[in-house]
C-alpha positions as a Markdown table, in Angstrom:
| # | Residue | x | y | z |
|---|---|---|---|---|
| 1 | Met | 2.8 | -0.6 | -61.2 |
| 2 | Leu | 0.2 | -2.7 | -63.0 |
| 3 | Thr | -1.0 | -5.8 | -61.2 |
| 4 | Leu | -3.0 | -8.6 | -62.7 |
| 5 | Ser | -5.6 | -10.5 | -60.6 |
| 6 | Ser | -7.5 | -13.5 | -61.9 |
| 7 | Ala | -11.2 | -14.1 | -61.4 |
| 8 | Arg | -10.3 | -17.1 | -59.2 |
| 9 | Met | -8.4 | -14.8 | -56.8 |
| 10 | Tyr | -11.4 | -12.4 | -56.5 |
| 11 | Lys | -13.7 | -15.3 | -56.0 |
| 12 | Gly | -11.5 | -16.8 | -53.3 |
| 13 | Gln | -11.2 | -13.5 | -51.5 |
| 14 | Phe | -15.0 | -12.8 | -51.7 |
| 15 | Ala | -15.6 | -16.2 | -50.2 |
| 16 | Lys | -13.2 | -15.5 | -47.4 |
| 17 | Trp | -15.0 | -12.3 | -46.6 |
| 18 | Asn | -18.4 | -13.9 | -47.0 |
| 19 | Trp | -19.4 | -11.5 | -49.7 |
| 20 | Thr | -21.5 | -12.1 | -52.8 |
| 21 | Lys | -20.8 | -10.8 | -56.3 |
| 22 | Tyr | -23.4 | -8.1 | -56.1 |
| 23 | Asn | -24.0 | -6.6 | -52.7 |
| 24 | Lys | -27.5 | -5.2 | -52.4 |
| 25 | Ser | -29.8 | -4.5 | -49.5 |
| 26 | Gly | -30.9 | -7.8 | -48.1 |
| 27 | Asn | -28.5 | -9.7 | -50.3 |
| 28 | Gly | -25.6 | -11.4 | -48.7 |
| 29 | Ser | -24.4 | -11.8 | -45.2 |
| 30 | Lys | -22.7 | -9.2 | -43.0 |
| 31 | Pro | -19.2 | -9.9 | -41.9 |
| 32 | Ala | -19.0 | -11.8 | -38.7 |
| 33 | Ala | -18.5 | -9.5 | -35.6 |
| 34 | Lys | -15.0 | -9.7 | -34.2 |
| 35 | Ser | -14.7 | -11.5 | -30.9 |
| 36 | Arg | -13.2 | -9.6 | -28.0 |
| 37 | Ala | -11.8 | -12.7 | -26.5 |
| 38 | Thr | -8.1 | -13.0 | -26.8 |
| 39 | Gly | -5.8 | -16.0 | -27.0 |
| 40 | Arg | -2.2 | -16.7 | -26.2 |
| 41 | Lys | 0.1 | -19.7 | -26.1 |
| 42 | Arg | 0.9 | -21.3 | -22.8 |
| 43 | Gly | 4.1 | -20.0 | -21.4 |
| 44 | Thr | 3.7 | -16.7 | -23.2 |
| 45 | Pro | 3.1 | -13.8 | -20.7 |
| 46 | Leu | 0.1 | -11.6 | -21.3 |
| 47 | Ile | 2.1 | -8.6 | -20.0 |
| 48 | Ser | 5.7 | -7.9 | -20.8 |
| 49 | Ala | 8.2 | -6.7 | -18.2 |
| 50 | Asp | 7.9 | -3.1 | -19.4 |
| 51 | Gly | 4.1 | -3.1 | -19.0 |
| 52 | His | 3.1 | -3.6 | -22.6 |
| 53 | Ile | 0.5 | -6.1 | -23.8 |
| 54 | Ser | 2.0 | -9.0 | -25.8 |
| 55 | Lys | 1.1 | -8.9 | -29.5 |
| 56 | Arg | -0.2 | -12.4 | -29.1 |
| 57 | Ala | -2.8 | -11.2 | -26.7 |
| 58 | His | -4.5 | -9.3 | -29.6 |
| 59 | Leu | -4.7 | -12.2 | -32.0 |
| 60 | Pro | -8.2 | -13.3 | -32.8 |
| 61 | Arg | -9.4 | -16.7 | -31.8 |
| 62 | Arg | -8.9 | -19.1 | -34.7 |
| 63 | Thr | -11.3 | -21.7 | -35.9 |
| 64 | Ser | -10.6 | -24.9 | -37.5 |
| 65 | Ser | -10.7 | -25.4 | -41.3 |
| 66 | Thr | -14.2 | -26.9 | -40.9 |
| 67 | Gly | -15.5 | -23.7 | -39.3 |
| 68 | His | -16.1 | -25.3 | -35.9 |
| 69 | His | -15.2 | -23.5 | -32.7 |
| 70 | Pro | -12.4 | -24.7 | -30.4 |
| 71 | Pro | -13.3 | -26.9 | -27.5 |
| 72 | Arg | -15.3 | -25.3 | -24.7 |
| 73 | Ser | -12.5 | -25.4 | -22.2 |
| 74 | Ser | -10.3 | -23.3 | -24.4 |
| 75 | Ser | -13.0 | -20.7 | -25.0 |
| 76 | Leu | -13.6 | -20.3 | -21.2 |
| 77 | Glu | -9.8 | -19.9 | -20.6 |
| 78 | Leu | -9.6 | -17.2 | -23.2 |
| 79 | Leu | -12.6 | -15.3 | -21.9 |
| 80 | Leu | -10.9 | -14.9 | -18.5 |
| 81 | Phe | -8.7 | -12.1 | -19.9 |
| 82 | Asn | -11.1 | -9.3 | -20.4 |
| 83 | Asp | -10.2 | -5.6 | -20.6 |
| 84 | Asp | -10.5 | -5.0 | -16.9 |
| 85 | Val | -8.1 | -7.8 | -16.0 |
| 86 | Ile | -5.6 | -6.6 | -18.6 |
| 87 | Glu | -5.8 | -3.1 | -17.2 |
| 88 | Met | -5.2 | -4.4 | -13.7 |
| 89 | Glu | -2.3 | -6.6 | -14.7 |
| 90 | Ile | -0.6 | -3.7 | -16.6 |
| 91 | Ala | -1.0 | -1.4 | -13.6 |
| 92 | Leu | 0.5 | -4.0 | -11.2 |
| 93 | Lys | 3.3 | -4.8 | -13.6 |
| 94 | Ala | 4.3 | -1.1 | -13.8 |
| 95 | Tyr | 3.9 | -0.8 | -10.0 |
| 96 | Glu | 6.2 | -3.8 | -9.6 |
| 97 | Thr | 8.9 | -2.2 | -11.7 |
| 98 | Tyr | 9.0 | 0.8 | -9.4 |
| 99 | Ile | 8.9 | -1.1 | -6.1 |
| 100 | Ser | 11.6 | -3.5 | -7.4 |
| 101 | Cys | 14.0 | -0.6 | -8.0 |
| 102 | Trp | 13.3 | 1.0 | -4.7 |
| 103 | Ser | 13.4 | -2.0 | -2.4 |
| 104 | Glu | 16.9 | -3.3 | -3.3 |
| 105 | Pro | 18.6 | -4.1 | 0.0 |
| 106 | Glu | 21.8 | -2.1 | -0.8 |
| 107 | His | 19.7 | 1.1 | -1.4 |
| 108 | Glu | 19.2 | 3.4 | 1.6 |
| 109 | Thr | 16.3 | 5.2 | -0.1 |
| 110 | Pro | 14.2 | 7.5 | 2.1 |
| 111 | Trp | 10.6 | 6.6 | 2.5 |
| 112 | Arg | 9.6 | 10.3 | 2.6 |
| 113 | Ala | 11.1 | 13.2 | 0.7 |
| 114 | Gly | 12.6 | 14.8 | 3.9 |
| 115 | Lys | 10.3 | 17.7 | 4.5 |
| 116 | Gly | 9.1 | 18.7 | 7.9 |
| 117 | His | 8.1 | 15.9 | 10.2 |
| 118 | Glu | 4.8 | 17.6 | 11.0 |
| 119 | Gln | 3.7 | 17.6 | 7.4 |
| 120 | Leu | 0.7 | 15.5 | 6.7 |
| 121 | Ser | 0.9 | 12.8 | 4.0 |
| 122 | Val | -1.4 | 12.7 | 0.9 |
| 123 | Leu | -3.3 | 9.8 | 2.5 |
| 124 | Gln | -3.8 | 11.7 | 5.8 |
| 125 | Met | -5.1 | 14.8 | 4.0 |
| 126 | Met | -7.5 | 12.7 | 1.9 |
| 127 | Arg | -8.7 | 11.0 | 5.1 |
| 128 | Leu | -9.4 | 14.4 | 6.7 |
| 129 | Ala | -11.1 | 15.6 | 3.5 |
| 130 | Leu | -13.5 | 12.6 | 3.5 |
| 131 | Asp | -14.2 | 13.1 | 7.2 |
| 132 | His | -15.2 | 16.7 | 6.5 |
| 133 | Leu | -17.4 | 15.8 | 3.6 |
| 134 | Ala | -19.1 | 13.0 | 5.6 |
| 135 | Cys | -20.0 | 15.6 | 8.2 |
| 136 | Asn | -21.4 | 17.8 | 5.4 |
| 137 | Gln | -18.6 | 20.3 | 6.0 |
| 138 | Leu | -18.2 | 20.9 | 2.3 |
| 139 | Gln | -16.0 | 24.0 | 2.4 |
| 140 | Ala | -13.5 | 22.4 | 4.8 |
| 141 | Gly | -13.6 | 19.2 | 2.8 |
| 142 | Gly | -13.0 | 21.0 | -0.5 |
| 143 | Ala | -10.1 | 23.0 | 1.0 |
| 144 | Met | -8.4 | 19.8 | 2.3 |
| 145 | Leu | -8.9 | 18.1 | -1.1 |
| 146 | Arg | -7.1 | 21.0 | -2.8 |
| 147 | Arg | -4.2 | 20.7 | -0.3 |
| 148 | Ala | -3.9 | 17.0 | -1.0 |
| 149 | Phe | -3.9 | 17.6 | -4.8 |
| 150 | Leu | -1.2 | 20.3 | -4.4 |
| 151 | Gln | 0.9 | 18.0 | -2.3 |
| 152 | Val | 0.5 | 15.2 | -5.0 |
| 153 | Glu | 1.9 | 17.7 | -7.6 |
| 154 | Asp | 4.7 | 18.6 | -5.2 |
| 155 | Ala | 5.5 | 15.0 | -4.3 |
| 156 | Ile | 5.8 | 13.6 | -7.8 |
| 157 | His | 8.5 | 16.1 | -8.8 |
| 158 | Gly | 10.7 | 14.0 | -6.5 |
| 159 | Gln | 10.3 | 10.7 | -8.3 |
| 160 | Asp | 12.0 | 8.8 | -5.5 |
| 161 | Asn | 9.3 | 9.7 | -3.0 |
| 162 | Ile | 8.0 | 6.2 | -2.2 |
| 163 | Glu | 5.4 | 7.5 | 0.2 |
| 164 | Ala | 3.7 | 9.5 | -2.5 |
| 165 | Ile | 3.7 | 6.3 | -4.7 |
| 166 | Trp | 2.2 | 4.3 | -1.9 |
| 167 | Asp | -0.5 | 6.9 | -1.2 |
| 168 | Cys | -1.5 | 7.6 | -4.8 |
| 169 | Cys | -1.3 | 4.1 | -6.3 |
| 170 | Leu | -2.7 | 2.0 | -3.4 |
| 171 | Ala | -3.7 | 3.7 | -0.2 |
| 172 | Val | -5.9 | 6.5 | -1.5 |
| 173 | Pro | -7.8 | 4.1 | -3.9 |
| 174 | Gln | -8.4 | 1.8 | -1.0 |
| 175 | Leu | -9.5 | 4.6 | 1.3 |
| 176 | Ala | -12.0 | 6.0 | -1.2 |
| 177 | Leu | -13.3 | 2.6 | -2.1 |
| 178 | Ser | -13.7 | 1.3 | 1.4 |
| 179 | Ser | -15.4 | 4.6 | 2.4 |
| 180 | Gly | -17.9 | 4.4 | -0.5 |
| 181 | Trp | -16.6 | 7.7 | -2.0 |
| 182 | Thr | -16.4 | 6.4 | -5.6 |
| 183 | Asp | -16.9 | 9.9 | -7.1 |
| 184 | Ile | -13.9 | 11.2 | -5.1 |
| 185 | Leu | -11.9 | 8.2 | -6.3 |
| 186 | Leu | -12.8 | 9.1 | -9.9 |
| 187 | Ile | -11.8 | 12.7 | -9.4 |
| 188 | Phe | -8.5 | 11.8 | -7.7 |
| 189 | Thr | -7.5 | 9.2 | -10.3 |
| 190 | Arg | -8.4 | 11.5 | -13.2 |
| 191 | Tyr | -6.3 | 14.3 | -11.7 |
| 192 | Leu | -3.3 | 11.9 | -11.0 |
| 193 | His | -3.6 | 10.5 | -14.6 |
| 194 | His | -3.6 | 14.0 | -16.2 |
| 195 | Leu | -0.8 | 15.2 | -14.0 |
| 196 | Thr | 1.6 | 12.3 | -14.5 |
| 197 | Ser | 0.9 | 12.1 | -18.3 |
| 198 | Ile | 2.1 | 15.7 | -18.6 |
| 199 | Lys | 4.9 | 15.9 | -16.0 |
| 200 | Met | 6.4 | 12.4 | -16.2 |
| 201 | Pro | 4.9 | 10.4 | -19.1 |
| 202 | Ser | 7.7 | 7.8 | -19.2 |
| 203 | His | 7.7 | 7.1 | -15.4 |
| 204 | Pro | 6.0 | 3.9 | -14.2 |
| 205 | Leu | 3.7 | 6.0 | -12.0 |
| 206 | Ala | 2.2 | 7.4 | -15.2 |
| 207 | Thr | 1.3 | 3.9 | -16.4 |
| 208 | Val | -0.2 | 3.0 | -13.0 |
| 209 | Ala | -2.2 | 6.2 | -12.9 |
| 210 | Arg | -3.6 | 5.7 | -16.4 |
| 211 | Arg | -4.7 | 2.2 | -15.8 |
| 212 | Val | -6.2 | 2.8 | -12.3 |
| 213 | Phe | -8.1 | 5.8 | -13.8 |
| 214 | Lys | -9.5 | 3.5 | -16.4 |
| 215 | Leu | -10.6 | 1.0 | -13.8 |
| 216 | Ala | -12.3 | 3.8 | -11.7 |
| 217 | Gln | -13.9 | 5.2 | -14.9 |
| 218 | Arg | -15.6 | 1.8 | -15.5 |
| 219 | Gly | -17.2 | 2.0 | -12.1 |
| 220 | Glu | -16.7 | -1.6 | -11.2 |
| 221 | Pro | -15.7 | -1.9 | -7.5 |
| 222 | Glu | -14.9 | -5.6 | -7.8 |
| 223 | Gln | -12.0 | -5.0 | -10.2 |
| 224 | Leu | -10.7 | -2.1 | -8.2 |
| 225 | Gln | -10.8 | -4.3 | -5.1 |
| 226 | Arg | -8.8 | -7.0 | -6.9 |
| 227 | Tyr | -6.3 | -4.4 | -7.9 |
| 228 | Ile | -5.9 | -3.2 | -4.3 |
| 229 | Glu | -5.5 | -6.8 | -3.0 |
| 230 | Gly | -3.0 | -7.5 | -5.7 |
| 231 | Gly | -1.1 | -4.3 | -4.8 |
| 232 | Trp | -0.8 | -5.4 | -1.1 |
| 233 | Arg | 0.4 | -8.9 | -2.1 |
| 234 | Leu | 2.9 | -7.3 | -4.5 |
| 235 | Trp | 4.4 | -5.1 | -1.8 |
| 236 | Val | 4.7 | -7.9 | 0.7 |
| 237 | Asp | 5.9 | -10.6 | -1.6 |
| 238 | Leu | 8.4 | -8.4 | -3.6 |
| 239 | Val | 9.9 | -6.6 | -0.6 |
| 240 | Gly | 10.1 | -9.9 | 1.2 |
| 241 | Arg | 11.9 | -11.6 | -1.7 |
| 242 | Gln | 14.4 | -8.7 | -2.1 |
| 243 | Arg | 15.0 | -7.7 | 1.5 |
| 244 | Gly | 14.2 | -11.0 | 3.3 |
| 245 | Glu | 11.2 | -12.2 | 5.2 |
| 246 | Gln | 12.4 | -10.9 | 8.5 |
| 247 | Asp | 13.6 | -7.5 | 7.3 |
| 248 | His | 12.2 | -4.6 | 9.3 |
| 249 | Ile | 10.4 | -3.0 | 6.3 |
| 250 | Thr | 9.0 | -6.4 | 5.3 |
| 251 | Met | 7.6 | -6.9 | 8.9 |
| 252 | His | 6.2 | -3.4 | 8.9 |
| 253 | Leu | 4.3 | -4.1 | 5.7 |
| 254 | Lys | 3.1 | -7.4 | 7.0 |
| 255 | Arg | 1.8 | -5.7 | 10.1 |
| 256 | Gly | -0.6 | -3.6 | 8.1 |
| 257 | Tyr | -1.4 | -6.5 | 5.7 |
| 258 | Val | -2.6 | -8.9 | 8.5 |
| 259 | Ile | -5.0 | -6.2 | 9.8 |
| 260 | Leu | -6.2 | -4.3 | 6.7 |
| 261 | Gln | -6.5 | -7.3 | 4.3 |
| 262 | Lys | -7.3 | -11.0 | 4.5 |
| 263 | Pro | -3.9 | -12.6 | 4.0 |
| 264 | Asp | -2.8 | -16.2 | 3.6 |
| 265 | Pro | -3.1 | -17.9 | 7.0 |
| 266 | Ala | 0.5 | -18.9 | 6.9 |
| 267 | Ile | 1.5 | -15.2 | 7.1 |
| 268 | Ile | -0.6 | -14.7 | 10.2 |
| 269 | Ala | 0.7 | -17.9 | 11.8 |
| 270 | Asn | 4.4 | -17.0 | 11.2 |
| 271 | Phe | 4.1 | -13.3 | 11.9 |
| 272 | Leu | 5.1 | -13.1 | 15.6 |
| 273 | Ala | 7.9 | -15.6 | 15.1 |
| 274 | Asp | 9.3 | -13.7 | 12.2 |
| 275 | Leu | 9.0 | -10.4 | 14.1 |
| 276 | Gly | 10.8 | -11.9 | 17.1 |
| 277 | Gln | 13.7 | -13.1 | 14.9 |
| 278 | Ser | 13.8 | -9.7 | 13.2 |
| 279 | Val | 14.2 | -7.9 | 16.5 |
| 280 | Glu | 16.8 | -10.4 | 17.8 |
| 281 | Ser | 18.8 | -10.1 | 14.6 |
| 282 | Ser | 18.8 | -6.3 | 14.9 |
| 283 | Leu | 19.8 | -6.4 | 18.6 |
| 284 | Gly | 22.8 | -8.6 | 17.7 |
| 285 | Ala | 23.9 | -6.6 | 14.8 |
| 286 | Arg | 23.2 | -3.0 | 15.8 |
| 287 | Gly | 22.5 | -3.0 | 19.6 |
| 288 | Ala | 19.5 | -1.9 | 21.6 |
| 289 | Ala | 19.7 | 1.8 | 21.1 |
| 290 | Trp | 19.7 | 1.6 | 17.3 |
| 291 | Thr | 16.9 | -1.1 | 17.3 |
| 292 | Thr | 14.7 | 1.1 | 19.5 |
| 293 | Ser | 15.2 | 4.1 | 17.2 |
| 294 | Arg | 14.3 | 2.0 | 14.2 |
| 295 | Ile | 11.2 | 0.7 | 16.1 |
| 296 | Leu | 10.1 | 4.2 | 16.8 |
| 297 | Glu | 10.5 | 5.2 | 13.2 |
| 298 | Leu | 8.2 | 2.3 | 12.1 |
| 299 | Glu | 5.7 | 3.1 | 14.8 |
| 300 | Arg | 5.4 | 6.7 | 13.5 |
| 301 | Leu | 5.2 | 5.3 | 10.0 |
| 302 | Leu | 2.4 | 3.0 | 11.0 |
| 303 | Val | 0.3 | 6.0 | 12.0 |
| 304 | Arg | 0.9 | 7.7 | 8.6 |
| 305 | Met | 0.4 | 4.6 | 6.4 |
| 306 | Phe | -2.2 | 2.3 | 8.0 |
| 307 | Val | -4.4 | 4.1 | 10.6 |
| 308 | Pro | -6.1 | 6.4 | 8.0 |
| 309 | Leu | -7.3 | 3.3 | 6.2 |
| 310 | Phe | -9.1 | 1.9 | 9.2 |
| 311 | Thr | -12.8 | 1.2 | 8.9 |
| 312 | Ala | -15.2 | 0.0 | 11.6 |
| 313 | Glu | -14.5 | -3.6 | 10.6 |
| 314 | Thr | -10.7 | -3.3 | 10.6 |
| 315 | Thr | -10.8 | -1.3 | 13.8 |
| 316 | Ala | -12.7 | -4.1 | 15.6 |
| 317 | Arg | -10.3 | -6.7 | 14.1 |
| 318 | Ala | -7.2 | -4.8 | 15.1 |
| 319 | Glu | -8.4 | -4.2 | 18.7 |
| 320 | Ala | -9.2 | -7.9 | 19.1 |
| 321 | Met | -5.8 | -9.0 | 17.7 |
| 322 | Leu | -3.9 | -6.5 | 19.9 |
| 323 | Ser | -5.9 | -7.3 | 23.1 |
| 324 | Asn | -5.2 | -11.1 | 22.5 |
| 325 | Leu | -1.5 | -10.3 | 22.1 |
| 326 | Leu | -1.4 | -8.4 | 25.4 |
| 327 | Ala | -3.1 | -11.3 | 27.1 |
| 328 | Arg | -0.6 | -13.7 | 25.6 |
| 329 | Ile | 2.3 | -11.7 | 26.9 |
| 330 | Glu | 0.9 | -11.4 | 30.4 |
| 331 | Thr | -0.1 | -15.1 | 30.7 |
| 332 | Asp | 3.2 | -16.4 | 29.3 |
| 333 | Pro | 4.8 | -18.6 | 31.9 |
| 334 | Val | 8.1 | -16.9 | 31.3 |
| 335 | Asn | 6.6 | -13.5 | 32.3 |
| 336 | Arg | 4.3 | -14.7 | 35.1 |
| 337 | Gly | 5.3 | -12.9 | 38.3 |
| 338 | Leu | 8.3 | -11.3 | 36.6 |
| 339 | Pro | 8.9 | -7.5 | 36.9 |
| 340 | Val | 8.8 | -5.6 | 33.6 |
| 341 | His | 12.4 | -4.6 | 33.7 |
| 342 | Arg | 13.4 | -8.3 | 33.8 |
| 343 | Arg | 11.3 | -9.3 | 30.8 |
| 344 | Ser | 12.9 | -9.8 | 27.4 |
| 345 | Tyr | 13.4 | -6.8 | 25.1 |
| 346 | Phe | 11.0 | -8.3 | 22.6 |
| 347 | Asp | 8.2 | -8.5 | 25.2 |
| 348 | Arg | 8.8 | -4.9 | 26.3 |
| 349 | Tyr | 8.7 | -3.8 | 22.7 |
| 350 | Leu | 5.4 | -5.6 | 22.0 |
| 351 | Phe | 3.9 | -4.1 | 25.1 |
| 352 | Phe | 4.9 | -0.6 | 24.0 |
| 353 | Ser | 3.8 | -1.2 | 20.4 |
| 354 | Val | 0.4 | -2.6 | 21.2 |
| 355 | His | -0.5 | 0.3 | 23.5 |
| 356 | His | 0.9 | 2.8 | 21.0 |
| 357 | Phe | -1.2 | 1.3 | 18.2 |
| 358 | Leu | -4.3 | 1.2 | 20.3 |
| 359 | Gly | -3.7 | 4.8 | 21.3 |
| 360 | Ala | -3.4 | 5.8 | 17.6 |
| 361 | Ile | -6.7 | 4.0 | 16.8 |
| 362 | Ala | -8.5 | 5.8 | 19.7 |
| 363 | Asp | -7.1 | 9.1 | 18.4 |
| 364 | Arg | -8.4 | 8.3 | 14.9 |
| 365 | Asn | -11.9 | 7.6 | 16.4 |
| 366 | Gly | -11.9 | 10.8 | 18.4 |
| 367 | Asp | -11.7 | 9.1 | 21.8 |
| 368 | Arg | -9.1 | 11.3 | 23.5 |
| 369 | Met | -9.4 | 9.8 | 27.0 |
| 370 | Arg | -8.8 | 6.3 | 25.8 |
| 371 | Ala | -5.9 | 7.5 | 23.6 |
| 372 | Ala | -4.2 | 9.1 | 26.6 |
| 373 | Tyr | -4.8 | 6.0 | 28.7 |
| 374 | His | -3.0 | 3.8 | 26.2 |
| 375 | Arg | -0.1 | 6.3 | 25.8 |
| 376 | Arg | 0.4 | 6.2 | 29.5 |
| 377 | Arg | 0.3 | 2.4 | 29.6 |
| 378 | Ser | 2.9 | 2.3 | 26.8 |
| 379 | Leu | 5.4 | 4.0 | 29.1 |
| 380 | Glu | 4.9 | 1.7 | 32.0 |
| 381 | Ser | 8.4 | 0.3 | 32.3 |
| 382 | Pro | 11.5 | 0.9 | 34.3 |
| 383 | Lys | 13.3 | 4.3 | 33.7 |
| 384 | Asp | 16.1 | 2.9 | 31.6 |
| 385 | Met | 17.3 | 3.7 | 28.1 |
| 386 | Phe | 14.4 | 2.0 | 26.4 |
| 387 | Trp | 12.0 | 4.1 | 28.4 |
| 388 | Leu | 13.9 | 7.3 | 27.7 |
| 389 | Gln | 13.8 | 6.8 | 23.9 |
| 390 | Thr | 10.1 | 5.9 | 23.8 |
| 391 | Ala | 9.2 | 8.7 | 26.2 |
| 392 | Thr | 11.1 | 11.3 | 24.3 |
| 393 | Ala | 9.6 | 10.2 | 21.0 |
| 394 | Leu | 6.1 | 10.3 | 22.4 |
| 395 | Glu | 6.7 | 13.7 | 23.9 |
| 396 | Asn | 7.8 | 15.1 | 20.6 |
| 397 | His | 4.8 | 13.6 | 18.8 |
| 398 | Leu | 2.4 | 15.1 | 21.3 |
| 399 | Arg | 3.9 | 18.6 | 20.9 |
| 400 | Val | 3.6 | 18.3 | 17.1 |
| 401 | Glu | -0.1 | 17.4 | 17.6 |
| 402 | Gly | -0.6 | 20.4 | 19.9 |
| 403 | Asn | -1.2 | 18.3 | 23.0 |
| 404 | Val | 1.1 | 20.4 | 25.2 |
| 405 | Glu | -0.3 | 19.4 | 28.6 |
| 406 | Glu | 0.4 | 15.7 | 28.1 |
| 407 | Ala | 3.8 | 16.4 | 26.6 |
| 408 | Asp | 4.8 | 18.6 | 29.5 |
| 409 | Glu | 3.8 | 15.8 | 31.9 |
| 410 | Ile | 6.1 | 13.3 | 30.1 |
| 411 | Glu | 8.9 | 15.9 | 30.0 |
| 412 | Arg | 8.7 | 16.4 | 33.8 |
| 413 | Glu | 8.8 | 12.6 | 34.3 |
| 414 | Arg | 11.7 | 12.3 | 32.0 |
| 415 | Gln | 13.7 | 15.1 | 33.8 |
| 416 | Asp | 13.0 | 13.5 | 37.2 |
| 417 | Ala | 14.4 | 10.2 | 35.9 |
| 418 | Ser | 17.9 | 11.8 | 35.5 |
| 419 | Leu | 19.1 | 9.3 | 33.0 |
| 420 | Pro | 22.3 | 9.8 | 31.1 |
| 421 | Cys | 21.8 | 10.7 | 27.4 |
| 422 | Asp | 25.4 | 10.3 | 26.2 |
| 423 | Glu | 25.2 | 6.6 | 25.3 |
| 424 | Pro | 26.6 | 6.2 | 21.8 |
| 425 | Gly | 23.9 | 6.1 | 19.2 |
| 426 | Leu | 21.1 | 7.0 | 21.7 |
| 427 | Asn | 20.6 | 10.8 | 21.1 |
| 428 | Gly | 21.7 | 10.6 | 17.5 |
| 429 | Gly | 19.4 | 7.8 | 16.7 |
| 430 | Leu | 16.5 | 9.4 | 18.6 |
| 431 | Asn | 16.9 | 12.8 | 16.9 |
| 432 | Ala | 17.3 | 11.2 | 13.5 |
| 433 | Cys | 14.1 | 9.2 | 13.9 |
| 434 | Leu | 12.2 | 12.4 | 14.9 |
| 435 | Leu | 13.6 | 14.8 | 12.4 |
| 436 | Ser | 15.0 | 13.0 | 9.3 |
| 437 | Pro | 13.3 | 11.0 | 6.6 |
| 438 | Ile | 12.8 | 7.3 | 7.2 |
| 439 | Glu | 15.3 | 5.1 | 5.5 |
| 440 | Val | 15.2 | 1.4 | 4.7 |
């Protein structure tokens, strides 16, 4: 098809491109470099719900007909959205899609995939690998890294394994970054990106893995730190909105959040009150035996999810917070001079939980004597059903860890107590919390 173009049309187009009629060396101006800044209308989201960048985010910044730039304030606003921020927002948006589907209140989705209780998580394996490497035990560290990578491959085949999503997308990046192992972070995120792009390219995890790998590849810890902080807020806020601020999973996430991050002061101020109302609500709806079983599930989950992330700074902060909580319980006028068995269920739970947490931290730091001391303190209560459930759970945990001597001591004490075990929900709930996947 023949088209006719007038000289005026050519002249206008050349002027638009800033060309001259005869382009020679040194004659004419080069086209202006494209700006990397992006613009968007107010109210138009930068990231769509499915994790794609809005087309409007790619539009070049327009100038006025006179060739002047927009006002200075507009330029600064547009420059805020650089490539790293866009990558971070896409990763968090894809992450939000997965968490939102998982945390619906009516879903009884298991936290773990249901394999043996003794199996280490990806996060725990990575923690052990970094410990070996820090001690210059390169062979042992490399072997543990290979185990962790194999478990990642095994875990993502079950796409409902929320623990693998937590470990791979948030916990392991935080662990590597806080430990200063940025090279291990790059290796891990590259492996996860390649694996998910082949095995599950349409899954939200593949989008998160791709974006986190790009952030790690750029080698800018500040953006990675912002991604980690955003991931924690996303978990706490989204699960809180969907399941309620006093839901047991929400409170469990907040417990890690107040220690491992620097949250909004309002969360810290309301944490104990919300936790107390959560426990009271569970007691009224399900009874003491079920509530204690659920508490024990979350205490075990605390060791898997949060303790491997502890640094010297967070360890000191956690010990100070937990010691202050113990002092608050003991000096409370309601408890002053009152035997333990006459205290409220919530105070007994807090006493157990604080010592259990301190024992886990001591174990993490290699202080076996201090860990044993806190475990014994956690069982200082009358020999009733609450004591029986907590003692049995602790005994099973010690046997899994290979601490047979301490486990046998608790077993003898439990047998001497001669407590009935046929209360409805007691044995079933206890065995379920020890052998089955954690459910929400």
